[in-house]
C-alpha positions as a printed Julia matrix, in Angstrom:
111×3 Matrix{Float64}:
 161.01  168.91  30.78
 164.62  169.2   31.81
 165.9   166.53  34.18
 169.35  165.73  35.52
 170.25  162.62  37.47
 173.45  162.25  39.45
 175.14  159.0   40.4
 178.48  157.65  41.51
 178.68  158.81  45.09
 179.7   156.61  47.96
 182.08  156.08  50.83
 185.78  156.44  50.08
 188.89  156.67  52.21
 190.95  159.86  52.31
 193.24  159.96  49.3
 190.87  157.86  47.24
 188.97  158.64  44.06
 185.39  158.73  42.82
 183.78  159.6   39.53
 180.37  161.23  39.59
 178.05  161.17  36.6
 175.26  163.54  35.61
 172.89  162.4   32.89
 170.62  164.95  31.29
 167.3   164.61  29.51
 165.17  167.22  27.83
 168.24  169.37  27.21
 171.49  169.12  25.32
 174.5   169.48  27.58
 176.74  170.35  24.64
 174.9   173.64  24.19
 174.8   174.71  27.82
 176.88  175.38  30.9
 176.71  172.44  33.28
 177.87  172.7   36.84
 178.65  170.57  39.85
 177.89  172.0   43.28
 178.11  170.5   46.74
 176.54  171.08  50.1
 178.11  169.86  53.31
 176.08  169.5   56.53
 175.44  172.9   58.07
 177.03  174.75  55.17
 175.83  176.63  52.13
 175.84  175.04  48.7
 179.04  175.89  46.86
 180.18  175.68  43.28
 182.73  172.96  42.58
 183.21  172.97  38.81
 181.64  174.2   35.58
 182.0   173.22  31.94
 180.81  175.42  29.09
 179.56  174.47  25.65
 183.07  175.14  24.4
 184.51  172.82  27.06
 186.0   175.68  29.06
 186.26  174.51  32.65
 186.44  176.35  35.95
 187.06  175.0   39.43
 186.79  176.07  43.02
 190.23  176.81  44.45
 189.78  174.01  46.96
 189.6   171.33  44.24
 191.95  172.66  41.55
 194.44  170.06  40.46
 192.48  167.21  42.02
 189.04  167.32  40.37
 188.29  167.26  36.65
 184.97  167.96  34.92
 184.32  166.54  31.47
 181.48  165.93  29.05
 180.46  163.07  26.76
 178.2   164.53  24.11
 177.08  161.16  22.77
 175.81  160.15  26.21
 174.66  163.66  27.2
 176.57  163.13  30.4
 178.9   165.29  32.46
 181.41  163.69  34.79
 183.28  164.88  37.83
 186.44  162.92  38.46
 187.54  163.46  42.04
 191.04  162.41  43.06
 193.03  162.67  46.27
 189.82  163.15  48.2
 189.88  164.83  51.58
 187.41  164.47  54.47
 186.22  168.03  53.86
 184.9   166.9   50.48
 182.12  165.07  52.3
 178.89  166.52  50.97
 175.92  165.97  48.75
 176.97  166.71  45.17
 174.5   168.23  42.77
 174.48  168.69  39.03
 172.75  171.69  37.49
 171.91  173.04  34.06
 169.6   175.94  33.16
 168.39  176.25  36.77
 167.39  172.57  36.91
 168.93  170.55  39.72
 169.2   166.87  40.38
 168.5   165.11  43.65
 172.17  164.87  44.48
 174.55  162.05  45.3
 176.21  161.6   48.67
 179.99  161.56  48.88
 181.55  160.58  52.18
 185.3   160.69  52.68
 186.24  158.87  55.85
 188.57  156.22  57.17
């Protein structure tokens, strides 16, 4: 059974940083595409970043240059480093692999 668990969310001031973690079980992240998505209140879920088995990364235009997705094969974990956060980044962030989704972690950017 594939499971992913996100962590690392919280409250941060505009301009601050957070690192989200996604730990997988029942599946090897190194052999799959893993993605981070987010859903803000009243909005549709949107893709934030993806990392392929070959470590090719893609980002939403709104986060390019500020967010970075990476993978630790030994820990079967994918990270999302978020820098220079803006209030519009406030959302629940989800990790997904092979159509399995975690419960999400709340990120709130506010002063």
